[in-house]
N, C-alpha and C positions, 0 to 999 in steps of 0.2 A: 504494500500500500504506500502511495507517495505521500511524503510529508510536505507541509507548507514550506515555501522558499522565502528566505529573508532577502529583501531587496533594499537598496539604498536610494533615497530620493532627497536631493538637496541637503545632504549631510545628516539626515535623520533616517534611521532604519525603519522599514515597515515590512509587513508580511503579506505575501501574495499566495493565496491558497487555491488549489485545484478543486473542482466540484467533488471529487471523491474524498478529499481530505476534509472538506466542509461537512460532508455527510457523517463522517466518523470523527468529528472534532473532539468529542468527549474522550475517546480512547487514545488519541494521538497527542492531545494538548500537553499532557505532563511530560511525555517523551521529548516533544519539540522544545518545551521550556528548558529541560535539562540540557539539551544540545546547545541552546543559545547561551546558557550560563557557562558551559564548558568552553564555548568559543570566546566568551568574555574573559575568562580566566587566562587564556593564552596571551592576552594583550594587556594584562594588569601591569601598571607601572610599579617599579620596585619600592620597597619600604623606604620612606624618606629619612635622612639623618636628623637627629634631634636639633641640629643647628638651624633647621628650617622651621620657622615659627608660623608661617602663613601658607595656606593651600588655596590655590585659585581654581575655581570651577567656572564653567561658562555654558550658556546655551550655544548650539551650533553656529548661529548667525554671528556670534562675537569672536570667531576664530582669529581674525586679523587683529582686532583690538587686543585680544589676550596675548598674542604673540608679540605685539608692539610693547605692551605693558611689561612683559617678562624680560624684554631686552633693554629696558631702561637702565641706566647706570646704577649699580648697587642693588637692583631688585632681586637678582638671583641669589644674593647672599642670605636672604631671609624668606623668599617666597618661591614656591614651585607649583607647577600645574598638576591638578588632579584630573581624573578621568571619569566620565560618565558614559555608560552605554545607553544611547537614546534610541530605543527600539519600540515597536508597536506589536500588539497582538492582532489576531485575525479580525477582530471587531473594530480595530482602529484606536483602541485605548492604549495609553503608554505602557510599555514594559521597560522599566528603568532599573539601572544597576550602578551604584557608586562603587567603582572598582577600587580594590585595596582600601576599603573603608577604614581600616585601622589608622591610616594616615590622618584621618579627621580628629581622632581622639586627642584631646589636650592641646589642639592647635587653633589658631585664629583662621577662620574660613571666610573667603571672599567669593561671592557668586555674582557673575555678570549676567544680568537678566535683560531680556528684550521682549516687551509685551506689545509691540506694535502689531504683530500678528496674533490676534486673540486666540486663534486655534491652537497655538503652542503654549498658552498661559498655564493650562492645567498641569501639563508635564513639568514645567518649571516650578510651579507652586508645590507640587508633590515632592520634588527634590529639596526645595527650600525648607518646607515643613519638617523634613526628615533629618536634616543636618544636625539640629540641636540634640536630637534623640540619639545620635551617635557620639555624644559627649564632646562636641566642639567646645573649645574654650570661649570663643566668641563667634559671631556671624555678622558680616557686613554684606547686605544685598545692594549691589550697585545697579540701580534702575535709572540710567541716564535720562530716558524720556518717560515721563509719567503720562500715559496716553489719554487718560480721561480728564486731564487737567482743565480743558476748556469748558467742561460741563460741571462747573464748580458751584453754581448758585441756582436757586429756583426763583423765577420771575413771576410764575403764576401757578395756581393750584393744579396738581396733576403731573408736573414735571418731576423728573428723577435726577438727582445729582449723582451721576456715576463716578465723579471724582471721590465723593464720600464713600461709595460702595467699594471701590478698589482700595481705599485707605483702610476700610474695615477688614477686608480680606487679608491685607498685608499685616494688619495688627494682630492677627491670630497666629503669627509665627511663634512657636514655643520659645520659652526662655532658654538661654544657654547657661553654661556654668558661671560665666561672668555677668549674667543679667540679660537685659533686653537686646534684641537684634537691632542693628542700625540699618536704616534705609537711606542710601545716598542718591540724591536726584539732582540733576542739573537744570537750572533755569526753569523751575516749575512755573506753570502759567500764572498762578496767583499765590502769593506768599501765605495767605491765610489758610491754604490747604494743609499746612503743617499741623494745624489744630484739628484736622479730621481724623488723625491717627490716634489710636488708643495708647494706653500706658505701657503695653507690652513691647512696644518698639520705640525707637528714637529716630525720627526723621531728620536728616541732615541735608540742608539745601545749600548747594554751591553753585557758582556761576562759571561759565566758560568764556565770559567777556575778557578776562586777562589774556586768553589765547589770541583773541582778535587784536587787543592792544599791542601784543608782541609783534603780530604780523604788520600792523600799521607802522610800527617803528622800523621794521626791517625793509618793507617794500614801498612805503608811501611817505617816508620822512621828508622828502623834498617837495611834496605836493601841497597845493593850497586846498586843504581838506576840511570838510565840516561834516557833522553827524546829524542825521535826520531820523525822526521817529514817525511811524504811520498813524499814531493816535496818542492821546494824553496818557493812557495807561502805560504804554511802552516808554514814554519820556520820563514819567515818574519812577518807573522801575529801573531804567538803565541810564538815565541822564547823568546821575552822579558818578558814573564810571568814566566820564569824559570831560573833566573840568578844564582841560587844556585845548578843547576844540570848540568852535562856534556850533551852537545847536539850532536845529530847525524842527518845527512841529508841523506836520501835515494833519489835516482833519477833513472829515466828510461834512459838506454843507449842502443845504437844499438848493438845487439848481432850477432849471425850467420845469414847471409842473411839480410832480412829486419826486422826480429823480434826484438822487443824492450823488454829488461829485466830490472828488478829492481835490483839495486846494492847499496851498502853502499858507498856514495860519500865522506862524511866527518865524522870524529869521529871514535872511536873504541868501539864497543859493547862487546868486549871479557870480560867474567867474570861478566857481568852486567845483572841485570833484566832491560829490556828495555821497556819503555812505549811509544807507538806510539800515537801522538796527531793530530787530525784533526777536522774540523768543522762538517762534516757529513759523513754518510756512506749510500750507496745505495746497490749495489750488494756485495760489500766488496772485490772485486777482487784485488784492489790495496793494501789494508791492508794485505791480505794474502801473496801477493808477497813480501811486505816489511818484514813481519814476517819471511818468509823463508830465505830471504837474511840476516837478522840479526842473525838468528840461525846458518846459514852457516858461518857467520863471528865470531862466538864464544859466542853469548849471551846465558846466562844460562836459561833465560825465557823471553817471550815476552807477554806484555799486550797491551791493546788499550783503548783509550778514544775518543769519539765523542760527541758533544753536541746534534746532531740531528740523531736519529736512524730511518732513513726512511725505509729501508729494504722493497722495493716493492716485492710483490709476495712471502712473507715469506722467503726472501733470508737469513734471520738470521739463518735458519736451518743449513747452512753449517758450522756455528761456534759452534752450540751445538753438532754436530756430533763428533767434535774433542775435546770437553771439557774433561779435565782430562788426555789427552794423552801428551807425551813429545813434540809433534810437534804442539799441539794446543795452543790457547791463554790461558794464565794463568788466566787473568781477562779481562773483557771487560766492561768498565764503560760508561754509557750513562745517559742522563737526561730524564725527562718526557715531553720534548718539543713536542714530537710526541706521544700523549697519547694512541692512539689505538695500537701502537707498544709496548710502555713501559708497558702497562697493561698486555700484554702477556708475556713479558720477565722478569718480576720482580722476578720470581722463577725459571728461566731457567739458568743453568750454561753454560758458564762462565760469564753471564751478571750480572751487579750490577747497579741498577737505583738510580741516585743521584737526590733528590727532588729539584725542583726549588722554592719551597714555600717560604723559608726564603729570598732568593734572590729577588723574586717577591715583597715581602712585603717591603724590603729595597728600591727597585727601585720605587715602588709606592709612598713611603713616601719622597724619595729624589727628584723625578721629578714631 
C-alpha cells in the first residue's frame, strides 16, 4: 500500500496523498508520522555549547533576515540558529517539530514571526506557545509588522478591533522561567496599541527610522532635502525624528463637489528633493497623490520611505512602472519587515531595502 508523499512548497513541507492512502489513512497515519520524525532526526543540529546563550528560531519566510542577523559582528559569539520542521498532515494542519529541543532548555529564545500571511499564523503560534513549556529561560517574539494595527479603534457600533484581538492572542503566551515573553514590533501603526496586550507579555515598540536617517547621511548628505508626511498622524508620530530637516505636511481637503484631494498644507517643497515618510504602504494611492501634489508645488524630486511594504496583490507594480520617469518616485526605501515582499523588491527600481538585522541585534541585546 502506498504511503503519502511529503512535498515541499515555498519552504514549508506539506503532504500529498494518493486516493488509496486516503482511504486507509487511519492505518497508515502512525507509520507515516514515525517516518517523518525519523527523517527529522537525521537533520537535527548538534547540541549547542553552553557559551551560546540565545537560540534563534524563525518562520520560513524570514530565512534571509535570520541569516543576515546571525552574520552581524559579534552575534555568533552568543547566538545560534535553531531548527524547526515545518510540515503538514494530510488534512493541511501543521505537523511541527522543534529539532534538538534540549537546546531550548535554560536559554534565551528569539523567534522571528511573520503574520502577514494569516494562513501561516496558527503554525507559528503553536511553536511560540510551546517554547516556554520546554523550559526556555526567556522568549522574545520579534513580530516586525503587526498586521492588524490599522484596525485599532471602533468608530461605530458593530465594528471589531482586530488589533485588540491579535494582542489578546499574543498575550496568552505562557510565562517563561524569567517571566513574561517580550513582543518586539517595529513602527506599530498606533502607539496606544501597546495597552491592548495583557500582563502576561511585555510589548516593546521600536522604530526603524534610524535606519532611514543613516541612509540619508550616506546617500543624500549633499542634497537640498526636506521631509514630508501624508497626514497629521504621521507628522506627529515621526516628525520628531527629523529636527534637522525642513518639514512638510500634506493633507486631504475637499475639492470640487464631494471629492477629496491631497494638497500641501504646511511647508514649501519648491526646489527641494522631498522624502515622504510613513509607517506602511498598502495600495500606495495616498503616497502617489502626495507625490503629485509636491511636484505640482515645485519639488524637484520626490522619494518615499515606509517601514512596512505590505503591497497586497503586487500593488508595488504601479511604482516600478514609473521608475526613472520625471513624475515617478526617485527612490522608495522600505525595510525587510514584510519579507515575502522585500525579497521580490530588492532588485526592483525605485525600491531600496534597508536591512533590519543590525537593529534587531541591538534590540535583542538591549531588551
